[in-house]
Structure formats: C-alpha cells, structure tokens
N, C-alpha and C positions, 0 to 999 in steps of 0.2 A: 556357316558354310557359305563360301562365295558361290553365287549363282548368277549366271548370265542366261537369259532366256531368249531363244531364237524364235522368230515368227516371220510371216510374210510369204512363205512358200506357196506355190500354186501350180496349176496346169496352165501352160501358156504356149501359144503357137510359135514356131520358129520366126525369128525377127522381132519378137515381142520384148517387153521389158517387165522387170519386177524390182521392187525394193524390199530387201530383207532387213529386219530389225534385230538388234541384239541389245536387250535391256537389262540393266543391273537391277536385281531385286532387293527388297528390304532397304536397309539403311546404307548399303554399299554405294559409294560414289564411283562412277565409271572412271573418274580421274585418279582414283587411288591406285590404278594399275599403270605400270610402266608403258604398256601397250596392250591393245586388244587386237586379236587376229581372227580372220575368217578362213575356214577350210572347206574344201569340197570333197565329198566322198562319192565318187561315181560308182555305179553298180559293178561289183566284181573287182574294184581297184582300191588301192590304199588311199587313205585320206591325203589330199594335196593342199599345201599351204597356198592361199590365194592373195591375201593382203593383210596389212596391219596399219594401225594408226597409233602413234605414240601419244603420250600424255601432252607433249608439246604441240601436237597436231601434225607432225610429219607423217606422210603416208608412203606406202610402198605397195605395189601390185605386181604379181607374177607376170612375166612377159607374155604368156599365152593368152591373157585376157586384157592386157593393157589396151586402153582405148575403148573397151566395151564395159569394163567394171570399174566402179569408183567407190572408194571407202570414205566415209565421212562420220562426223559425230555431232550430236546436239547435246551440249552440256546441260542445258535446262531440262531436257527430257531424259538425261542420264542414259542415253542410247547411242549405239554405234550402228551405222547403216551400211549396207552393201547395195549400191545401185547397179543393176545389171541390164544392159541394153544389147540389142541385136543378138538375142539368145539363140543358141544352136542346140540341136538334139544332144550333143555331147556335154552340154551343161547340166543335163539331167542328173539328179542325185540328191543326197542329203547335204545340207549346208550347216556348218557349226561355227560358233564363235567361242572364244575362250581367252582369258587373260594370258599374255605372254608368260611362259615359264610354268604354267599350271599343267597338270597331267590329266585331270578329269574332264570328261566331255559332258555336255548337256544333251538334251533330247534331239536337238537339231530341227531343221525345217525342210520339208521335201519340196523340191523343184522338179517339175516334169515339163520338158519342152517337146511337144509333139503336135502334129497336125491331125 
C-alpha cells in the first residue's frame, strides 16, 4: 500500500513559519509518482488543493498562498516539503499530502496559527 506520511505541524504565532514534510514510507520512491500534492483542510471547510510538485520538479501553488508557501523535494530523503511563511490564522487546519490521482488520504498534520 502506498503511504505518504505527513509531519511537522505545530502551534505557531501569526507571522511565523513552518516546514511540513511528506515522506514516502517503505521501499516506495517519491519519484515513482507523477506528482505529489499538498492539501489544506480548514475547520468546517472542504479540503483545498494547495500545491504540487511533478516528478520532473515543476511546481505549482494556489494563488491564495503564492509568495508565502513553497513546495520542494529532497530526493535523497524521499520527502516532499511545504514551506509556509507569514502564517495567518486562516492557515489553521489539517495538512495532507498524497500522490496525484490517488484517492486515499493519510493522517495529515495539524497546523494551528494563533497568538
């Protein structure tokens, strides 16, 4: 079973930064996927697509967080990252990663932005 494990969520003050990790488990290579995506599930709202990085390294970020969030990948660590800066209270919620085209969700990681 394909498994990507999210981590790095925390409680952070507005204006702060976090880096979330999405690690492929077992013998799966992160490069075996066409792309890996990050999603944000805000409280009471549907999950929203945030960003993706393709196997070739091309990236795309939703306009609402462009300039604040960056997606990247470390092939040696078999991990995709979501760097989040200038965090706002509305960034609070669960963050999930998954391979593009897959339907199952992992456990996610909780981010809370609050003073």
